[in-house]
C-alpha positions in Angstrom: 52.1 -30.6 17.3 52.7 -27.3 16.8 51.1 -24.7 18.9 49.8 -21.4 17.3 50.4 -18.1 19.3 47.5 -16.2 20.9 49.5 -13.1 22.2 47.5 -10.4 19.6 44.2 -11.8 20.7 45.1 -12.0 24.3 47.2 -8.2 24.4 44.0 -6.5 22.8 41.3 -8.4 25.4 44.0 -7.7 28.0 44.4 -3.9 27.1 40.5 -3.3 26.9 39.9 -4.8 30.6 42.9 -2.7 32.4 41.7 0.5 30.5 38.1 -0.1 31.6 36.8 -0.4 27.8 32.9 -1.6 28.0 32.8 -1.1 32.1 29.8 0.5 33.7 29.8 2.5 36.8 28.2 0.3 39.5 27.1 3.2 41.4 24.6 4.5 38.5 21.8 2.3 37.7 21.8 1.3 33.9 19.3 -0.4 31.8 22.3 -2.2 30.1 25.1 -3.6 32.0 28.4 -5.3 30.3 31.5 -7.2 31.8 34.2 -8.9 30.3 36.9 -11.9 31.0 39.7 -12.8 29.1 41.5 -16.1 30.4 44.5 -17.6 28.7 45.7 -21.2 30.2 49.0 -22.9 29.0 50.0 -26.7 30.1 53.0 -28.6 29.7 53.4 -32.4 30.0 56.7 -34.4 30.6 56.6 -37.9 29.3 55.3 -40.6 31.4 55.9 -44.6 31.5 53.6 -46.4 29.1 54.4 -49.4 27.7 51.9 -49.3 24.7 49.3 -47.2 23.5 45.8 -47.3 22.1 43.9 -45.1 19.2 42.6 -42.8 22.0 45.4 -42.9 24.5 46.9 -39.6 26.6 49.9 -39.7 24.5 53.0 -40.4 26.7 55.1 -38.4 25.0 56.2 -34.8 26.5 53.7 -32.1 25.1 52.2 -28.7 25.4 48.7 -27.5 25.5 46.8 -24.1 25.9 43.6 -22.2 25.8 42.2 -18.7 25.3 38.5 -17.4 25.8 37.5 -13.7 25.8 34.1 -13.4 26.7 31.8 -10.3 26.9 28.5 -10.6 29.4 25.8 -8.2 28.7 22.7 -7.9 30.7 19.7 -5.7 30.4 16.8 -4.8 33.2 13.2 -5.5 30.7 11.0 -4.5 33.7 9.2 -6.0 36.0 11.6 -8.6 36.9 12.8 -9.5 33.6 16.2 -9.7 32.4 18.0 -10.7 29.2 21.7 -11.7 28.9 23.8 -12.4 25.8 27.6 -13.7 25.8 29.6 -13.2 22.7 32.5 -15.5 23.1 35.7 -16.3 21.5 37.9 -19.4 22.0 40.8 -20.9 20.8 43.2 -23.7 22.0 44.8 -27.0 21.3 44.5 -29.8 24.0 46.8 -32.5 24.7 46.3 -35.7 22.9 43.2 -34.3 20.6 41.3 -34.1 24.2 41.5 -37.8 24.6 42.9 -40.7 26.7 41.6 -39.2 30.6 38.2 -39.2 32.3 39.3 -35.8 34.1 41.0 -33.5 31.5 43.4 -31.0 33.1 41.8 -27.9 31.5 38.2 -27.2 32.1 38.6 -24.1 29.8 38.9 -26.1 26.4 35.9 -27.0 24.6 35.4 -29.7 22.0 35.4 -27.5 19.3 38.7 -25.9 20.3 41.3 -25.3 17.5 44.5 -23.2 16.4 42.3 -20.5 14.8 39.7 -18.2 16.9 36.2 -19.2 16.9 33.3 -16.3 17.5 30.0 -17.8 18.5 27.1 -16.5 21.0 27.4 -18.7 24.0 24.4 -17.7 26.0 21.3 -16.0 25.0 18.5 -16.6 27.8 16.1 -14.6 29.7 15.3 -14.6 33.5 12.2 -13.9 35.1 12.1 -13.3 38.9 8.9 -13.2 41.1 9.7 -11.6 44.6 7.2 -13.2 46.9 8.3 -12.4 50.6 11.0 -11.8 52.8 13.6 -9.1 53.3 15.1 -7.6 49.9 18.8 -8.2 49.1 21.2 -6.4 46.9 22.6 -8.2 44.0 25.7 -6.5 42.8 26.3 -6.2 38.9 28.9 -9.0 37.7 28.8 -11.3 34.8 25.6 -12.6 34.0 23.5 -10.7 37.0 22.5 -6.9 36.3 22.4 -5.1 39.8 19.1 -5.3 41.3 17.3 -6.7 44.5 15.7 -10.1 45.1 13.3 -11.1 47.9 14.4 -13.9 50.2 11.9 -15.8 49.0 11.4 -15.8 45.1 10.2 -18.1 42.0 12.9 -17.4 39.1 12.1 -18.9 35.3 15.5 -19.1 33.2 14.9 -19.5 29.4 17.4 -19.8 26.5 20.8 -20.9 25.3 22.8 -21.4 29.0 25.4 -23.4 30.5 23.5 -26.0 32.8 26.2 -25.1 35.5 24.8 -21.4 35.5 21.7 -22.7 37.6 22.6 -26.3 38.9 25.4 -27.3 41.5 26.8 -23.7 42.0 29.3 -25.1 44.6 31.3 -21.6 45.6 34.7 -23.0 46.0 35.0 -25.3 42.5 33.2 -24.5 39.7 35.3 -22.0 37.3 38.0 -23.1 35.9 39.1 -19.5 35.1 39.6 -18.6 39.0 39.5 -21.6 41.0 40.4 -25.7 39.9 41.4 -26.3 36.3 40.5 -30.0 36.0 37.2 -31.2 34.3 36.5 -32.7 37.8 36.0 -29.5 39.6 33.5 -28.3 37.4 30.5 -30.1 38.3 29.7 -33.8 39.2 32.1 -35.9 37.2 29.6 -38.6 37.1 26.9 -36.3 35.9 26.4 -36.7 32.0 24.8 -33.0 32.0 23.2 -31.8 28.6 25.5 -29.9 26.5 26.7 -29.3 23.7 30.5 -29.8 22.5 30.9 -25.9 23.7 29.5 -26.9 27.1 26.2 -24.8 26.1 22.5 -26.0 25.7 18.8 -24.9 25.3 16.4 -25.3 27.7 14.0 -24.0 31.0 14.4 -23.9 34.4 12.6 -23.0 37.4 13.8 -22.4 40.8 11.9 -21.9 44.2 14.6 -20.2 46.2 14.0 -19.3 50.5 16.0 -19.2 53.3 15.3 -22.4 54.7 15.7 -24.4 51.6 15.9 -23.9 47.3 14.4 -26.5 45.2 15.4 -26.4 41.0 14.5 -28.4 38.2 14.9 -28.0 34.3 15.2 -29.5 30.8 17.6 -29.3 28.4 18.4 -30.3 24.9 21.1 -33.0 24.3 23.3 -33.1 21.4 22.0 -35.1 18.3 25.1 -37.5 18.5 27.4 -38.1 21.1 29.2 -35.1 22.3 28.2 -33.1 19.2 27.7 -29.3 18.4 24.1 -29.6 17.0 21.5 -29.8 19.6 18.3 -31.8 19.1 15.3 -29.7 19.5 12.8 -32.6 20.3 12.5 -31.9 24.1 9.5 -34.0 24.3 11.3 -37.0 23.4 14.6 -36.6 23.7 16.1 -34.6 26.7 18.2 -34.0 29.8 16.4 -33.6 32.9 17.9 -32.6 36.2 16.4 -31.5 39.6 18.3 -30.5 42.7 17.7 -29.7 46.3 19.7 -27.4 48.6 19.6 -27.0 52.3 21.5 -24.4 54.0 22.9 -24.8 57.1 25.4 -23.2 59.6 27.8 -25.3 61.6 29.8 -23.7 64.9 28.3 -20.0 63.2 29.8 -20.7 59.5 27.9 -21.0 56.5 27.4 -24.4 54.3 24.7 -26.0 52.1 24.1 -29.6 51.2 22.8 -30.2 47.9 21.0 -33.2 46.3 20.9 -33.9 42.4 19.2 -36.3 40.1 19.3 -36.4 36.4 17.7 -38.4 33.4 19.0 -38.3 30.2 16.8 -39.7 27.0 18.8 -39.9 23.6 19.8 -42.4 20.9 22.7 -43.7 22.6 24.5 -47.0 22.1 24.3 -49.5 25.1 27.9 -51.4 26.5 26.4 -54.9 27.0 24.5 -54.8 23.6 27.9 -54.0 21.7 29.5 -56.6 23.6 27.1 -58.9 22.9 27.1 -58.2 19.3 29.9 -60.3 18.8 33.8 -59.3 17.4 34.8 -55.8 18.2 32.5 -53.8 20.3 31.2 -50.8 18.4 28.6 -48.5 20.3 27.6 -46.9 17.0 26.1 -50.2 15.8 23.7 -50.5 18.6 22.2 -47.0 19.1 18.6 -46.6 20.0 16.2 -44.6 22.1 17.5 -45.1 25.8 17.6 -43.7 29.4 20.6 -42.9 31.4 20.1 -42.1 35.4 22.5 -40.7 38.1 22.2 -39.0 41.3 24.9 -37.0 43.0 25.4 -35.3 46.5 27.3 -32.5 47.7 28.2 -30.5 51.0 30.1 -26.9 51.1 31.2 -25.3 54.1 33.1 -22.6 55.4 35.7 -23.8 57.3 37.3 -21.1 58.9 37.5 -16.9 58.3 38.7 -17.1 54.3 38.7 -20.7 54.4 36.1 -23.0 52.6 35.7 -26.7 51.1 33.7 -29.2 49.4 33.1 -32.6 48.6 30.8 -34.1 45.7 30.0 -37.6 44.7 28.0 -39.3 41.8 26.9 -42.2 40.1 25.4 -42.9 36.5 23.9 -46.3 36.2 26.9 -46.7 33.6 25.3 -48.6 30.9 25.5 -46.3 28.0 27.8 -44.3 26.2 28.8 -40.7 27.3 26.7 -38.2 25.4 27.5 -34.8 26.5 30.5 -34.6 29.3 33.5 -37.3 30.1 33.6 -40.7 30.5 33.0 -40.8 34.1 30.5 -43.3 35.8 31.5 -42.9 39.2 33.2 -39.8 41.1 34.3 -38.6 44.1 35.6 -34.9 44.8 36.8 -32.8 47.6 38.6 -29.5 47.9 39.7 -26.7 49.9 39.9 -23.0 49.2 41.6 -20.1 50.9 42.0 -16.5 50.2 45.0 -14.7 50.5 43.5 -12.4 53.3 44.6 -15.2 55.5 48.6 -14.5 54.8 47.9 -10.4 54.1 47.7 -11.0 50.2 44.1 -9.8 49.6 43.2 -11.0 45.9 45.2 -14.2 46.0 43.9 -17.5 46.5 45.2 -20.9 46.7 43.4 -24.5 46.6 44.3 -28.2 47.0 41.9 -30.9 45.5 41.3 -34.5 45.0 39.4 -36.3 42.2 38.5 -40.1 42.1 36.7 -41.2 39.0 35.7 -44.8 38.2 33.7 -46.9 35.2 31.0 -49.3 35.7 31.2 -52.8 34.8 29.6 -52.7 31.4 31.6 -49.7 30.8 34.8 -51.5 31.8 33.9 -54.7 30.1 33.8 -52.7 26.4 36.7 -50.8 26.6 38.6 -54.2 27.9 37.7 -55.7 24.7 38.7 -52.9 22.4 35.9 -50.7 22.2 36.4 -46.9 21.3 34.2 -44.4 23.6 33.9 -40.6 22.7 37.3 -40.3 24.4 38.5 -43.5 25.6 39.8 -46.3 23.7 43.4 -48.4 24.2 42.4 -51.4 23.0 43.0 -53.1 26.0 42.3 -51.9 29.6 43.8 -53.1 32.9 41.2 -51.2 35.1 42.2 -48.7 37.8 40.3 -46.2 39.4 41.5 -42.6 37.8 43.3 -40.4 40.8 44.1 -37.2 40.2 45.4 -34.6 42.6 45.4 -30.6 41.9 47.0 -28.0 43.4 47.0 -24.0 42.4 48.3 -20.7 43.6 46.6 -17.5 42.3 48.3 -14.2 42.6 46.7 -10.9 41.7 49.0 -8.8 39.6 46.9 -5.9 39.2 43.5 -4.8 40.0 41.3 -7.0 38.0 44.2 -9.5 36.7 45.7 -12.6 38.0 48.2 -15.0 37.4 48.3 -18.7 38.5 50.6 -21.3 38.7 49.0 -24.8 38.7 49.9 -28.7 39.4 48.0 -31.8 38.5 48.7 -35.2 39.0 47.0 -38.3 37.1 47.4 -41.7 38.0 45.9 -44.2 36.0 44.9 -42.1 33.1 42.0 -43.4 30.9 41.7 -46.1 34.0 44.4 -48.0 33.0 46.9 -49.0 35.7 49.5 -49.8 32.8 50.2 -46.4 31.7 51.1 -43.3 34.1 51.4 -41.4 36.6 51.3 -37.9 34.3 51.9 -34.9 35.5 50.6 -31.3 34.2 52.2 -28.1 34.8 49.9 -25.0 34.0 50.2 -21.0 34.3 46.8 -19.0 33.5 46.5 -15.5 33.2 42.7 -14.0 33.8 41.4 -10.4 33.8 38.0 -9.7 34.4 35.9 -6.5 35.0 
């Protein structure tokens, strides 16, 4: 597969970041603020053991992959606690094996619409309304999708528009951003949460939050794609939707901050059922048994500061595993744990390093479907010698300039695609990230 170069676009975006184009003076309150990020991630995969391959296997031959994104984050204060945000974005990339053959893909920056030609679109466009209720006012500095402002410790927040669900829910400090932290899809959120999103990772919907120093509650309803992992969204939110609710409880252990989060989700869409597809006879086909169905799941996670400049997290999630993956990836059971350290620990301010492990699994019906030769959106080797997918990841991020970082990363996937007949597969990555 020929990989076309992104260097001309990358050079222009990097120049804009390095020279401060579009930057704002953080000391001056402006009605409109803007930030910019660019990320380029290239990965290579040596050949790995594979006695056979199917139509949706991770290719066993040596291969390369890359992704490039550039995003502008425009925010405006409209008064009375109302804020408006717009995110135009450019993406480009070539995945391994057409983004098929694993549950935990190695590059969280690769959208399912990525291709070798640059694609420009509006990633986010949403409003946020805050009602400050009581408590000490807290300063909020200007950053991506956050204007400089002040919020009360107790407040109500309402968000509506085109967003990523992960902007509001499961905001783990140590593992949520493939541009600066861990790179695997399993690091972005609960692997078993089939969270509402189109093929680029965005959706439309509403969310409400009640935030206090003692606890926070969040709930939202969002659009699912019209078809499994498709780009067009289904706007019939009364009957086709992805609901999510979350409770967060902060705590202190040995004087250091942490938080516990509990999440539940319910998706309602026209989906195929694994058992129905098997019962139909022949080679099972999800597309032949699609009807309006529900998918349920729960998740729990904890994050904590372990020592000065060192933090860690654990996430675990489960979904019923009865219906096809509709918006995220083919994972029905997931456990993830990681530790992230900042360079101040070794006199390298701005650097960071992390190590994480992910354990992904499938429900019984999902396993039976794939073993009988069925095809999912991402998986389908014609057979399945099932085993949990085990992933190890580590990275080091080196600050090479004021707002620019160069990272090296390594990932190892045992039993790729939940098949113990194949692998393990190793991946080596190089990432450049800049932001203002």
